[in-house]
PDB file with one MODEL, atoms N, CA, C and O in Angstrom:
MODEL        1
ATOM      1  N   MET A   1      31.877  57.858  65.823  1.00  0.00           N
ATOM      2  CA  MET A   1      31.750  58.193  64.711  1.00  0.00           C
ATOM      3  C   MET A   1      33.722  58.188  64.316  1.00  0.00           C
ATOM      4  O   MET A   1      34.505  58.933  64.906  1.00  0.00           O
ATOM      5  N   SER A   2      34.096  57.291  63.345  1.00  0.00           N
ATOM      6  CA  SER A   2      35.349  58.155  62.390  1.00  0.00           C
ATOM      7  C   SER A   2      36.082  58.619  61.903  1.00  0.00           C
ATOM      8  O   SER A   2      36.937  57.766  62.140  1.00  0.00           O
ATOM      9  N   TYR A   3      36.748  59.555  61.162  1.00  0.00           N
ATOM     10  CA  TYR A   3      36.934  60.106  59.767  1.00  0.00           C
ATOM     11  C   TYR A   3      38.558  60.021  59.495  1.00  0.00           C
ATOM     12  O   TYR A   3      39.214  60.755  60.234  1.00  0.00           O
ATOM     13  N   ILE A   4      39.153  59.394  58.737  1.00  0.00           N
ATOM     14  CA  ILE A   4      40.252  59.779  58.151  1.00  0.00           C
ATOM     15  C   ILE A   4      40.571  61.881  57.040  1.00  0.00           C
ATOM     16  O   ILE A   4      39.864  62.626  56.361  1.00  0.00           O
ATOM     17  N   ALA A   5      41.636  61.877  57.412  1.00  0.00           N
ATOM     18  CA  ALA A   5      42.176  63.239  56.550  1.00  0.00           C
ATOM     19  C   ALA A   5      43.066  62.966  56.504  1.00  0.00           C
ATOM     20  O   ALA A   5      43.522  62.187  57.341  1.00  0.00           O
ATOM     21  N   LYS A   6      43.844  63.489  55.441  1.00  0.00           N
ATOM     22  CA  LYS A   6      44.994  63.169  54.699  1.00  0.00           C
ATOM     23  C   LYS A   6      45.953  64.357  55.131  1.00  0.00           C
ATOM     24  O   LYS A   6      45.453  65.469  55.301  1.00  0.00           O
ATOM     25  N   VAL A   7      47.506  64.133  55.342  1.00  0.00           N
ATOM     26  CA  VAL A   7      48.170  64.748  55.979  1.00  0.00           C
ATOM     27  C   VAL A   7      48.974  65.951  54.460  1.00  0.00           C
ATOM     28  O   VAL A   7      49.858  65.364  53.836  1.00  0.00           O
ATOM     29  N   SER A   8      48.731  67.156  54.062  1.00  0.00           N
ATOM     30  CA  SER A   8      49.861  67.326  52.858  1.00  0.00           C
ATOM     31  C   SER A   8      51.220  67.306  53.194  1.00  0.00           C
ATOM     32  O   SER A   8      51.599  66.998  54.324  1.00  0.00           O
ATOM     33  N   SER A   9      52.087  67.659  52.152  1.00  0.00           N
ATOM     34  CA  SER A   9      53.379  67.859  52.607  1.00  0.00           C
ATOM     35  C   SER A   9      53.730  69.059  53.585  1.00  0.00           C
ATOM     36  O   SER A   9      54.659  69.059  54.393  1.00  0.00           O
ATOM     37  N   LYS A  10      52.629  70.293  53.322  1.00  0.00           N
ATOM     38  CA  LYS A  10      53.153  71.227  54.500  1.00  0.00           C
ATOM     39  C   LYS A  10      51.902  71.367  55.849  1.00  0.00           C
ATOM     40  O   LYS A  10      51.454  72.279  56.544  1.00  0.00           O
ATOM     41  N   GLY A  11      51.700  69.951  55.713  1.00  0.00           N
ATOM     42  CA  GLY A  11      51.784  69.951  57.078  1.00  0.00           C
ATOM     43  C   GLY A  11      50.038  70.251  57.710  1.00  0.00           C
ATOM     44  O   GLY A  11      49.522  70.199  58.827  1.00  0.00           O
ATOM     45  N   TRP A  12      49.564  70.561  56.383  1.00  0.00           N
ATOM     46  CA  TRP A  12      47.735  70.345  56.672  1.00  0.00           C
ATOM     47  C   TRP A  12      47.143  69.259  56.825  1.00  0.00           C
ATOM     48  O   TRP A  12      47.609  68.139  56.614  1.00  0.00           O
ATOM     49  N   VAL A  13      46.372  69.459  57.098  1.00  0.00           N
ATOM     50  CA  VAL A  13      44.775  68.494  57.540  1.00  0.00           C
ATOM     51  C   VAL A  13      43.634  69.534  57.536  1.00  0.00           C
ATOM     52  O   VAL A  13      43.433  70.568  58.173  1.00  0.00           O
ATOM     53  N   VAL A  14      42.727  68.629  56.237  1.00  0.00           N
ATOM     54  CA  VAL A  14      41.375  69.622  56.505  1.00  0.00           C
ATOM     55  C   VAL A  14      40.404  68.745  57.342  1.00  0.00           C
ATOM     56  O   VAL A  14      40.337  67.542  57.087  1.00  0.00           O
ATOM     57  N   ILE A  15      39.783  69.192  58.153  1.00  0.00           N
ATOM     58  CA  ILE A  15      38.937  68.731  58.776  1.00  0.00           C
ATOM     59  C   ILE A  15      37.583  68.803  58.948  1.00  0.00           C
ATOM     60  O   ILE A  15      36.966  69.777  59.378  1.00  0.00           O
ATOM     61  N   PRO A  16      36.841  67.061  58.377  1.00  0.00           N
ATOM     62  CA  PRO A  16      35.623  66.779  57.830  1.00  0.00           C
ATOM     63  C   PRO A  16      34.653  67.557  58.421  1.00  0.00           C
ATOM     64  O   PRO A  16      34.552  67.668  59.643  1.00  0.00           O
ATOM     65  N   LYS A  17      33.662  68.306  57.325  1.00  0.00           N
ATOM     66  CA  LYS A  17      33.146  68.744  57.493  1.00  0.00           C
ATOM     67  C   LYS A  17      31.873  68.559  58.808  1.00  0.00           C
ATOM     68  O   LYS A  17      31.684  69.395  59.692  1.00  0.00           O
ATOM     69  N   PRO A  18      31.236  67.471  58.672  1.00  0.00           N
ATOM     70  CA  PRO A  18      30.362  67.167  60.274  1.00  0.00           C
ATOM     71  C   PRO A  18      31.325  67.228  61.776  1.00  0.00           C
ATOM     72  O   PRO A  18      31.152  67.244  62.995  1.00  0.00           O
ATOM     73  N   LEU A  19      32.328  67.246  60.858  1.00  0.00           N
ATOM     74  CA  LEU A  19      33.203  67.571  62.533  1.00  0.00           C
ATOM     75  C   LEU A  19      33.507  69.221  63.383  1.00  0.00           C
ATOM     76  O   LEU A  19      33.571  69.693  64.518  1.00  0.00           O
ATOM     77  N   ARG A  20      33.621  69.614  62.007  1.00  0.00           N
ATOM     78  CA  ARG A  20      33.506  71.266  61.552  1.00  0.00           C
ATOM     79  C   ARG A  20      32.172  72.318  62.413  1.00  0.00           C
ATOM     80  O   ARG A  20      32.066  73.237  63.225  1.00  0.00           O
ATOM     81  N   ASP A  21      31.512  71.589  61.726  1.00  0.00           N
ATOM     82  CA  ASP A  21      29.813  72.102  62.028  1.00  0.00           C
ATOM     83  C   ASP A  21      29.662  71.267  63.343  1.00  0.00           C
ATOM     84  O   ASP A  21      28.769  71.839  63.968  1.00  0.00           O
ATOM     85  N   GLN A  22      30.122  70.137  64.102  1.00  0.00           N
ATOM     86  CA  GLN A  22      29.252  70.011  65.378  1.00  0.00           C
ATOM     87  C   GLN A  22      29.832  70.884  66.510  1.00  0.00           C
ATOM     88  O   GLN A  22      29.262  71.389  67.477  1.00  0.00           O
ATOM     89  N   TYR A  23      31.635  70.939  65.968  1.00  0.00           N
ATOM     90  CA  TYR A  23      32.207  72.326  67.369  1.00  0.00           C
ATOM     91  C   TYR A  23      32.150  73.607  66.651  1.00  0.00           C
ATOM     92  O   TYR A  23      33.013  74.432  66.952  1.00  0.00           O
ATOM     93  N   ARG A  24      31.573  73.815  66.054  1.00  0.00           N
ATOM     94  CA  ARG A  24      31.739  75.099  65.345  1.00  0.00           C
ATOM     95  C   ARG A  24      32.580  75.946  65.018  1.00  0.00           C
ATOM     96  O   ARG A  24      32.426  77.133  65.306  1.00  0.00           O
ATOM     97  N   ILE A  25      34.048  75.310  64.087  1.00  0.00           N
ATOM     98  CA  ILE A  25      35.096  75.442  64.121  1.00  0.00           C
ATOM     99  C   ILE A  25      34.816  76.013  62.644  1.00  0.00           C
ATOM    100  O   ILE A  25      34.729  75.301  61.643  1.00  0.00           O
ATOM    101  N   LEU A  26      34.669  77.645  62.672  1.00  0.00           N
ATOM    102  CA  LEU A  26      34.627  78.336  62.458  1.00  0.00           C
ATOM    103  C   LEU A  26      36.175  78.664  61.133  1.00  0.00           C
ATOM    104  O   LEU A  26      37.126  78.106  61.681  1.00  0.00           O
ATOM    105  N   PRO A  27      36.683  79.277  59.788  1.00  0.00           N
ATOM    106  CA  PRO A  27      37.846  79.838  59.393  1.00  0.00           C
ATOM    107  C   PRO A  27      38.289  80.846  60.147  1.00  0.00           C
ATOM    108  O   PRO A  27      37.586  81.855  60.104  1.00  0.00           O
ATOM    109  N   GLY A  28      39.341  80.890  60.898  1.00  0.00           N
ATOM    110  CA  GLY A  28      39.932  81.553  61.579  1.00  0.00           C
ATOM    111  C   GLY A  28      40.201  80.995  62.814  1.00  0.00           C
ATOM    112  O   GLY A  28      40.962  81.581  63.584  1.00  0.00           O
ATOM    113  N   SER A  29      39.554  79.678  63.186  1.00  0.00           N
ATOM    114  CA  SER A  29      39.309  79.086  64.181  1.00  0.00           C
ATOM    115  C   SER A  29      40.767  79.425  65.017  1.00  0.00           C
ATOM    116  O   SER A  29      41.768  79.950  64.531  1.00  0.00           O
ATOM    117  N   LYS A  30      40.604  79.037  66.192  1.00  0.00           N
ATOM    118  CA  LYS A  30      42.168  78.365  66.964  1.00  0.00           C
ATOM    119  C   LYS A  30      41.402  77.251  67.120  1.00  0.00           C
ATOM    120  O   LYS A  30      40.191  77.062  67.239  1.00  0.00           O
ATOM    121  N   LEU A  31      42.864  76.192  67.079  1.00  0.00           N
ATOM    122  CA  LEU A  31      42.580  75.150  68.198  1.00  0.00           C
ATOM    123  C   LEU A  31      44.003  74.674  68.754  1.00  0.00           C
ATOM    124  O   LEU A  31      45.118  74.858  68.266  1.00  0.00           O
ATOM    125  N   LEU A  32      43.546  73.861  70.178  1.00  0.00           N
ATOM    126  CA  LEU A  32      44.530  73.745  70.629  1.00  0.00           C
ATOM    127  C   LEU A  32      45.321  72.213  70.780  1.00  0.00           C
ATOM    128  O   LEU A  32      44.493  71.380  71.148  1.00  0.00           O
ATOM    129  N   PHE A  33      46.474  71.712  70.626  1.00  0.00           N
ATOM    130  CA  PHE A  33      46.822  70.330  70.400  1.00  0.00           C
ATOM    131  C   PHE A  33      47.649  69.924  71.180  1.00  0.00           C
ATOM    132  O   PHE A  33      48.759  70.448  71.271  1.00  0.00           O
ATOM    133  N   THR A  34      47.309  69.017  71.819  1.00  0.00           N
ATOM    134  CA  THR A  34      48.067  68.683  73.219  1.00  0.00           C
ATOM    135  C   THR A  34      48.223  66.924  72.624  1.00  0.00           C
ATOM    136  O   THR A  34      47.545  66.303  71.806  1.00  0.00           O
ATOM    137  N   GLU A  35      49.231  66.583  73.319  1.00  0.00           N
ATOM    138  CA  GLU A  35      49.936  65.671  73.490  1.00  0.00           C
ATOM    139  C   GLU A  35      49.978  64.627  74.860  1.00  0.00           C
ATOM    140  O   GLU A  35      50.625  65.178  75.750  1.00  0.00           O
ATOM    141  N   ARG A  36      49.716  63.933  75.073  1.00  0.00           N
ATOM    142  CA  ARG A  36      49.651  63.160  76.038  1.00  0.00           C
ATOM    143  C   ARG A  36      49.557  61.105  76.034  1.00  0.00           C
ATOM    144  O   ARG A  36      48.938  60.436  75.206  1.00  0.00           O
ATOM    145  N   ASP A  37      49.951  60.847  76.605  1.00  0.00           N
ATOM    146  CA  ASP A  37      50.559  58.925  76.096  1.00  0.00           C
ATOM    147  C   ASP A  37      50.183  58.696  74.533  1.00  0.00           C
ATOM    148  O   ASP A  37      49.346  58.123  73.835  1.00  0.00           O
ATOM    149  N   ASN A  38      51.252  59.448  74.441  1.00  0.00           N
ATOM    150  CA  ASN A  38      51.406  59.203  72.669  1.00  0.00           C
ATOM    151  C   ASN A  38      49.672  58.907  72.042  1.00  0.00           C
ATOM    152  O   ASN A  38      48.968  57.912  71.870  1.00  0.00           O
ATOM    153  N   LYS A  39      49.530  60.326  71.856  1.00  0.00           N
ATOM    154  CA  LYS A  39      47.895  60.438  71.962  1.00  0.00           C
ATOM    155  C   LYS A  39      47.915  61.833  71.230  1.00  0.00           C
ATOM    156  O   LYS A  39      48.669  62.690  71.691  1.00  0.00           O
ATOM    157  N   LEU A  40      47.174  62.118  70.166  1.00  0.00           N
ATOM    158  CA  LEU A  40      47.385  63.615  70.221  1.00  0.00           C
ATOM    159  C   LEU A  40      45.757  64.280  69.652  1.00  0.00           C
ATOM    160  O   LEU A  40      45.083  64.032  68.652  1.00  0.00           O
ATOM    161  N   THR A  41      45.548  65.249  70.871  1.00  0.00           N
ATOM    162  CA  THR A  41      44.507  65.481  70.633  1.00  0.00           C
ATOM    163  C   THR A  41      44.347  67.356  70.566  1.00  0.00           C
ATOM    164  O   THR A  41      45.117  68.243  70.932  1.00  0.00           O
ATOM    165  N   ILE A  42      42.279  67.410  69.592  1.00  0.00           N
ATOM    166  CA  ILE A  42      42.208  68.711  69.267  1.00  0.00           C
ATOM    167  C   ILE A  42      41.215  69.312  69.804  1.00  0.00           C
ATOM    168  O   ILE A  42      40.115  69.178  69.268  1.00  0.00           O
ATOM    169  N   ILE A  43      41.331  70.029  70.854  1.00  0.00           N
ATOM    170  CA  ILE A  43      40.373  70.866  71.331  1.00  0.00           C
ATOM    171  C   ILE A  43      40.338  72.617  70.728  1.00  0.00           C
ATOM    172  O   ILE A  43      41.233  73.458  70.643  1.00  0.00           O
ATOM    173  N   PRO A  44      39.160  72.644  70.453  1.00  0.00           N
ATOM    174  CA  PRO A  44      38.501  73.878  69.710  1.00  0.00           C
ATOM    175  C   PRO A  44      38.578  74.793  70.617  1.00  0.00           C
ATOM    176  O   PRO A  44      38.071  74.511  71.703  1.00  0.00           O
ATOM    177  N   LEU A  45      39.280  76.265  70.442  1.00  0.00           N
ATOM    178  CA  LEU A  45      38.693  77.291  71.387  1.00  0.00           C
ATOM    179  C   LEU A  45      37.519  77.825  70.597  1.00  0.00           C
ATOM    180  O   LEU A  45      37.057  77.683  69.465  1.00  0.00           O
ATOM    181  N   PRO A  46      37.044  78.985  72.482  1.00  0.00           N
ATOM    182  CA  PRO A  46      36.009  79.312  72.087  1.00  0.00           C
ATOM    183  C   PRO A  46      36.107  80.528  71.160  1.00  0.00           C
ATOM    184  O   PRO A  46      37.309  80.788  71.209  1.00  0.00           O
ATOM    185  N   GLN A  47      35.522  81.446  70.322  1.00  0.00           N
ATOM    186  CA  GLN A  47      36.130  82.447  69.915  1.00  0.00           C
ATOM    187  C   GLN A  47      36.339  83.623  70.464  1.00  0.00           C
ATOM    188  O   GLN A  47      37.073  84.463  69.945  1.00  0.00           O
ATOM    189  N   ASP A  48      35.439  83.874  72.052  1.00  0.00           N
ATOM    190  CA  ASP A  48      35.759  84.814  72.767  1.00  0.00           C
ATOM    191  C   ASP A  48      35.845  84.149  73.842  1.00  0.00           C
ATOM    192  O   ASP A  48      34.777  83.810  74.353  1.00  0.00           O
ATOM    193  N   PRO A  49      36.886  83.831  74.391  1.00  0.00           N
ATOM    194  CA  PRO A  49      36.438  82.962  75.969  1.00  0.00           C
ATOM    195  C   PRO A  49      36.194  84.008  77.123  1.00  0.00           C
ATOM    196  O   PRO A  49      36.190  83.498  78.243  1.00  0.00           O
ATOM    197  N   VAL A  50      36.092  84.683  77.098  1.00  0.00           N
ATOM    198  CA  VAL A  50      35.001  85.961  77.467  1.00  0.00           C
ATOM    199  C   VAL A  50      33.809  85.420  77.568  1.00  0.00           C
ATOM    200  O   VAL A  50      33.474  84.879  78.621  1.00  0.00           O
ATOM    201  N   ARG A  51      33.055  85.473  76.591  1.00  0.00           N
ATOM    202  CA  ARG A  51      31.374  85.233  76.530  1.00  0.00           C
ATOM    203  C   ARG A  51      31.472  83.533  76.813  1.00  0.00           C
ATOM    204  O   ARG A  51      30.353  83.113  77.105  1.00  0.00           O
ATOM    205  N   SER A  52      32.314  82.658  76.804  1.00  0.00           N
ATOM    206  CA  SER A  52      31.965  81.432  76.360  1.00  0.00           C
ATOM    207  C   SER A  52      31.774  81.237  78.855  1.00  0.00           C
ATOM    208  O   SER A  52      30.749  80.603  79.104  1.00  0.00           O
ATOM    209  N   PHE A  53      32.042  81.387  79.319  1.00  0.00           N
ATOM    210  CA  PHE A  53      32.605  81.862  80.464  1.00  0.00           C
ATOM    211  C   PHE A  53      31.112  82.323  81.322  1.00  0.00           C
ATOM    212  O   PHE A  53      31.035  82.135  82.536  1.00  0.00           O
ATOM    213  N   ARG A  54      29.905  82.970  80.494  1.00  0.00           N
ATOM    214  CA  ARG A  54      28.943  83.652  81.010  1.00  0.00           C
ATOM    215  C   ARG A  54      28.227  82.791  80.843  1.00  0.00           C
ATOM    216  O   ARG A  54      27.934  82.030  79.920  1.00  0.00           O
ATOM    217  N   GLY A  55      27.694  83.108  82.720  1.00  0.00           N
ATOM    218  CA  GLY A  55      26.580  82.547  82.943  1.00  0.00           C
ATOM    219  C   GLY A  55      26.824  81.330  83.692  1.00  0.00           C
ATOM    220  O   GLY A  55      25.989  80.586  84.207  1.00  0.00           O
ATOM    221  N   MET A  56      28.340  81.215  83.675  1.00  0.00           N
ATOM    222  CA  MET A  56      28.590  79.542  84.694  1.00  0.00           C
ATOM    223  C   MET A  56      28.424  79.485  86.065  1.00  0.00           C
ATOM    224  O   MET A  56      28.177  78.508  86.773  1.00  0.00           O
ATOM    225  N   LEU A  57      28.597  80.698  86.371  1.00  0.00           N
ATOM    226  CA  LEU A  57      28.303  80.888  88.024  1.00  0.00           C
ATOM    227  C   LEU A  57      26.830  80.851  88.611  1.00  0.00           C
ATOM    228  O   LEU A  57      26.439  80.853  89.779  1.00  0.00           O
ATOM    229  N   LYS A  58      25.964  80.808  87.090  1.00  0.00           N
ATOM    230  CA  LYS A  58      24.994  81.712  88.038  1.00  0.00           C
ATOM    231  C   LYS A  58      23.670  81.017  88.875  1.00  0.00           C
ATOM    232  O   LYS A  58      22.560  81.435  89.204  1.00  0.00           O
ATOM    233  N   ASN A  59      24.239  80.015  89.001  1.00  0.00           N
ATOM    234  CA  ASN A  59      23.832  78.701  90.016  1.00  0.00           C
ATOM    235  C   ASN A  59      24.613  78.863  91.325  1.00  0.00           C
ATOM    236  O   ASN A  59      24.126  78.492  92.393  1.00  0.00           O
ATOM    237  N   TYR A  60      25.783  79.398  91.235  1.00  0.00           N
ATOM    238  CA  TYR A  60      26.819  79.148  92.268  1.00  0.00           C
ATOM    239  C   TYR A  60      26.337  80.639  93.614  1.00  0.00           C
ATOM    240  O   TYR A  60      26.188  81.757  93.122  1.00  0.00           O
ATOM    241  N   SER A  61      26.175  80.506  94.947  1.00  0.00           N
ATOM    242  CA  SER A  61      25.146  81.370  95.198  1.00  0.00           C
ATOM    243  C   SER A  61      27.116  81.498  96.440  1.00  0.00           C
ATOM    244  O   SER A  61      27.446  80.667  97.286  1.00  0.00           O
ATOM    245  N   LEU A  62      27.818  82.592  96.096  1.00  0.00           N
ATOM    246  CA  LEU A  62      29.070  83.308  96.709  1.00  0.00           C
ATOM    247  C   LEU A  62      28.711  83.579  98.321  1.00  0.00           C
ATOM    248  O   LEU A  62      29.469  83.388  99.272  1.00  0.00           O
ATOM    249  N   VAL A  63      27.567  83.997  98.350  1.00  0.00           N
ATOM    250  CA  VAL A  63      27.557  84.312  99.943  1.00  0.00           C
ATOM    251  C   VAL A  63      27.069  83.218 100.729  1.00  0.00           C
ATOM    252  O   VAL A  63      27.064  83.154 101.958  1.00  0.00           O
ATOM    253  N   GLN A  64      26.690  82.429  99.973  1.00  0.00           N
ATOM    254  CA  GLN A  64      26.216  81.021 101.501  1.00  0.00           C
ATOM    255  C   GLN A  64      27.826  80.199 101.046  1.00  0.00           C
ATOM    256  O   GLN A  64      28.003  79.370 101.938  1.00  0.00           O
ATOM    257  N   GLU A  65      28.977  80.123 100.067  1.00  0.00           N
ATOM    258  CA  GLU A  65      29.994  79.847 100.402  1.00  0.00           C
ATOM    259  C   GLU A  65      30.781  80.782 101.152  1.00  0.00           C
ATOM    260  O   GLU A  65      31.613  80.259 101.894  1.00  0.00           O
ATOM    261  N   LEU A  66      30.743  81.626 101.147  1.00  0.00           N
ATOM    262  CA  LEU A  66      31.834  82.291 102.659  1.00  0.00           C
ATOM    263  C   LEU A  66      31.301  81.780 103.679  1.00  0.00           C
ATOM    264  O   LEU A  66      31.970  81.036 104.396  1.00  0.00           O
ATOM    265  N   LEU A  67      29.933  82.079 103.976  1.00  0.00           N
ATOM    266  CA  LEU A  67      29.308  81.501 105.498  1.00  0.00           C
ATOM    267  C   LEU A  67      29.704  80.738 105.769  1.00  0.00           C
ATOM    268  O   LEU A  67      30.012  80.660 106.958  1.00  0.00           O
ATOM    269  N   LYS A  68      29.994  79.597 104.853  1.00  0.00           N
ATOM    270  CA  LYS A  68      30.280  78.111 105.795  1.00  0.00           C
ATOM    271  C   LYS A  68      31.893  77.897 105.738  1.00  0.00           C
ATOM    272  O   LYS A  68      32.610  77.096 106.338  1.00  0.00           O
ATOM    273  N   SER A  69      32.222  79.012 104.699  1.00  0.00           N
ATOM    274  CA  SER A  69      33.713  78.756 104.962  1.00  0.00           C
ATOM    275  C   SER A  69      34.537  79.657 106.296  1.00  0.00           C
ATOM    276  O   SER A  69      35.591  79.456 106.898  1.00  0.00           O
ATOM    277  N   ARG A  70      33.395  80.798 106.395  1.00  0.00           N
ATOM    278  CA  ARG A  70      33.650  81.329 108.295  1.00  0.00           C
ATOM    279  C   ARG A  70      33.138  80.441 109.208  1.00  0.00           C
ATOM    280  O   ARG A  70      33.722  80.649 110.272  1.00  0.00           O
ATOM    281  N   LYS A  71      32.457  79.686 109.307  1.00  0.00           N
ATOM    282  CA  LYS A  71      31.826  78.859 110.029  1.00  0.00           C
ATOM    283  C   LYS A  71      32.530  78.089 110.378  1.00  0.00           C
ATOM    284  O   LYS A  71      32.775  77.649 111.501  1.00  0.00           O
ATOM    285  N   GLU A  72      32.936  77.860 109.346  1.00  0.00           N
ATOM    286  CA  GLU A  72      34.312  76.196 109.646  1.00  0.00           C
ATOM    287  C   GLU A  72      35.858  76.911 110.450  1.00  0.00           C
ATOM    288  O   GLU A  72      36.464  76.467 111.425  1.00  0.00           O
ATOM    289  N   ASP A  73      36.184  78.240 109.546  1.00  0.00           N
ATOM    290  CA  ASP A  73      36.664  78.925 110.205  1.00  0.00           C
ATOM    291  C   ASP A  73      36.727  79.171 111.859  1.00  0.00           C
ATOM    292  O   ASP A  73      37.783  78.860 112.408  1.00  0.00           O
ATOM    293  N   GLU A  74      36.303  79.384 112.178  1.00  0.00           N
ATOM    294  CA  GLU A  74      35.189  80.199 113.800  1.00  0.00           C
ATOM    295  C   GLU A  74      35.286  78.471 114.269  1.00  0.00           C
ATOM    296  O   GLU A  74      35.961  78.228 115.269  1.00  0.00           O
ATOM    297  N   SER A  75      34.803  77.633 113.747  1.00  0.00           N
ATOM    298  CA  SER A  75      35.388  75.994 114.928  1.00  0.00           C
ATOM    299  C   SER A  75      36.448  76.062 114.834  1.00  0.00           C
ATOM    300  O   SER A  75      36.701  76.187 116.033  1.00  0.00           O
ATOM    301  N   ILE A  76      37.542  76.093 114.282  1.00  0.00           N
ATOM    302  CA  ILE A  76      38.870  75.992 114.488  1.00  0.00           C
ATOM    303  C   ILE A  76      39.735  76.728 114.535  1.00  0.00           C
ATOM    304  O   ILE A  76      40.843  76.724 113.999  1.00  0.00           O
ATOM    305  N   GLU A  77      38.799  78.026 115.800  1.00  0.00           N
ATOM    306  CA  GLU A  77      39.473  79.056 115.869  1.00  0.00           C
ATOM    307  C   GLU A  77      39.054  78.678 117.523  1.00  0.00           C
ATOM    308  O   GLU A  77      39.711  79.145 118.453  1.00  0.00           O
ATOM    309  N   GLU A  78      37.718  77.651 117.763  1.00  0.00           N
ATOM    310  CA  GLU A  78      37.867  77.763 118.931  1.00  0.00           C
ATOM    311  C   GLU A  78      38.310  76.804 119.378  1.00  0.00           C
ATOM    312  O   GLU A  78      38.566  76.757 120.581  1.00  0.00           O
ATOM    313  N   ILE A  79      38.570  75.584 118.421  1.00  0.00           N
ATOM    314  CA  ILE A  79      39.457  74.578 118.358  1.00  0.00           C
ATOM    315  C   ILE A  79      41.143  74.886 119.790  1.00  0.00           C
ATOM    316  O   ILE A  79      41.422  74.575 120.947  1.00  0.00           O
ATOM    317  N   ARG A  80      41.753  75.658 118.633  1.00  0.00           N
ATOM    318  CA  ARG A  80      42.728  76.134 119.319  1.00  0.00           C
ATOM    319  C   ARG A  80      43.190  77.340 120.114  1.00  0.00           C
ATOM    320  O   ARG A  80      44.379  77.632 120.241  1.00  0.00           O
ATOM    321  N   VAL A  81      41.781  78.303 120.857  1.00  0.00           N
ATOM    322  CA  VAL A  81      41.972  78.174 121.943  1.00  0.00           C
ATOM    323  C   VAL A  81      41.678  77.042 123.283  1.00  0.00           C
ATOM    324  O   VAL A  81      42.375  76.925 124.291  1.00  0.00           O
ATOM    325  N   ARG A  82      40.581  76.371 122.975  1.00  0.00           N
ATOM    326  CA  ARG A  82      40.249  75.538 123.955  1.00  0.00           C
ATOM    327  C   ARG A  82      42.403  74.912 124.306  1.00  0.00           C
ATOM    328  O   ARG A  82      43.203  74.979 125.239  1.00  0.00           O
ATOM    329  N   GLN A  83      42.392  74.484 123.145  1.00  0.00           N
ATOM    330  CA  GLN A  83      43.956  73.651 123.047  1.00  0.00           C
ATOM    331  C   GLN A  83      44.730  74.785 124.127  1.00  0.00           C
ATOM    332  O   GLN A  83      45.248  74.351 125.157  1.00  0.00           O
ATOM    333  N   LEU A  84      44.760  76.163 123.825  1.00  0.00           N
ATOM    334  CA  LEU A  84      45.841  76.751 124.312  1.00  0.00           C
ATOM    335  C   LEU A  84      45.889  76.889 125.571  1.00  0.00           C
ATOM    336  O   LEU A  84      46.929  76.907 126.229  1.00  0.00           O
ATOM    337  N   CYS A  85      44.053  77.067 126.277  1.00  0.00           N
ATOM    338  CA  CYS A  85      44.290  76.987 127.135  1.00  0.00           C
ATOM    339  C   CYS A  85      43.991  75.505 127.944  1.00  0.00           C
ATOM    340  O   CYS A  85      43.702  75.699 129.124  1.00  0.00           O
ATOM    341  N   ASP A  86      44.000  74.356 127.622  1.00  0.00           N
ATOM    342  CA  ASP A  86      44.504  73.101 128.329  1.00  0.00           C
ATOM    343  C   ASP A  86      45.944  73.468 128.739  1.00  0.00           C
ATOM    344  O   ASP A  86      46.524  73.052 129.741  1.00  0.00           O
ATOM    345  N   THR A  87      46.350  74.171 127.963  1.00  0.00           N
ATOM    346  CA  THR A  87      47.928  73.786 128.348  1.00  0.00           C
ATOM    347  C   THR A  87      48.196  74.845 129.285  1.00  0.00           C
ATOM    348  O   THR A  87      48.942  74.931 130.261  1.00  0.00           O
ATOM    349  N   GLY A  88      47.317  75.695 128.676  1.00  0.00           N
ATOM    350  CA  GLY A  88      47.999  76.979 130.447  1.00  0.00           C
ATOM    351  C   GLY A  88      48.300  77.872 129.590  1.00  0.00           C
ATOM    352  O   GLY A  88      48.099  79.006 130.024  1.00  0.00           O
ATOM    353  N   LEU A  89      48.882  77.810 128.075  1.00  0.00           N
ATOM    354  CA  LEU A  89      49.191  78.999 127.613  1.00  0.00           C
ATOM    355  C   LEU A  89      48.226  80.107 127.350  1.00  0.00           C
ATOM    356  O   LEU A  89      48.802  81.120 126.952  1.00  0.00           O
ATOM    357  N   LEU A  90      47.134  80.200 127.437  1.00  0.00           N
ATOM    358  CA  LEU A  90      46.026  81.509 127.219  1.00  0.00           C
ATOM    359  C   LEU A  90      44.558  81.001 128.505  1.00  0.00           C
ATOM    360  O   LEU A  90      44.031  79.906 128.705  1.00  0.00           O
ATOM    361  N   SER A  91      44.355  82.135 129.028  1.00  0.00           N
ATOM    362  CA  SER A  91      43.563  81.515 130.177  1.00  0.00           C
ATOM    363  C   SER A  91      42.335  82.709 129.382  1.00  0.00           C
ATOM    364  O   SER A  91      42.518  83.795 128.831  1.00  0.00           O
ATOM    365  N   GLU A  92      40.671  81.638 129.730  1.00  0.00           N
ATOM    366  CA  GLU A  92      39.645  82.117 129.393  1.00  0.00           C
ATOM    367  C   GLU A  92      39.441  83.446 129.816  1.00  0.00           C
ATOM    368  O   GLU A  92      38.403  84.037 129.517  1.00  0.00           O
TER     369      GLU A  92
ENDMDL
END
């Protein structure tokens, strides 16, 4: 859906109520304005940034990711040791 808003002499723009409701833009809310490719984008920022990230990693298994990373590191180390042994720089 599209909306048209008029800019005041002071540069003020009223955000249409349906958009304020949809994006929970309340009095005192902060908005981020970005410009890219000749387009203006308005992004509502969360009231409490810490709270907005709560639960973000609840399905992320850090232990499994660390174990996987360690296995990959071990494989790389084994390859390097074999290469050094093949060149005669390291004895097994």
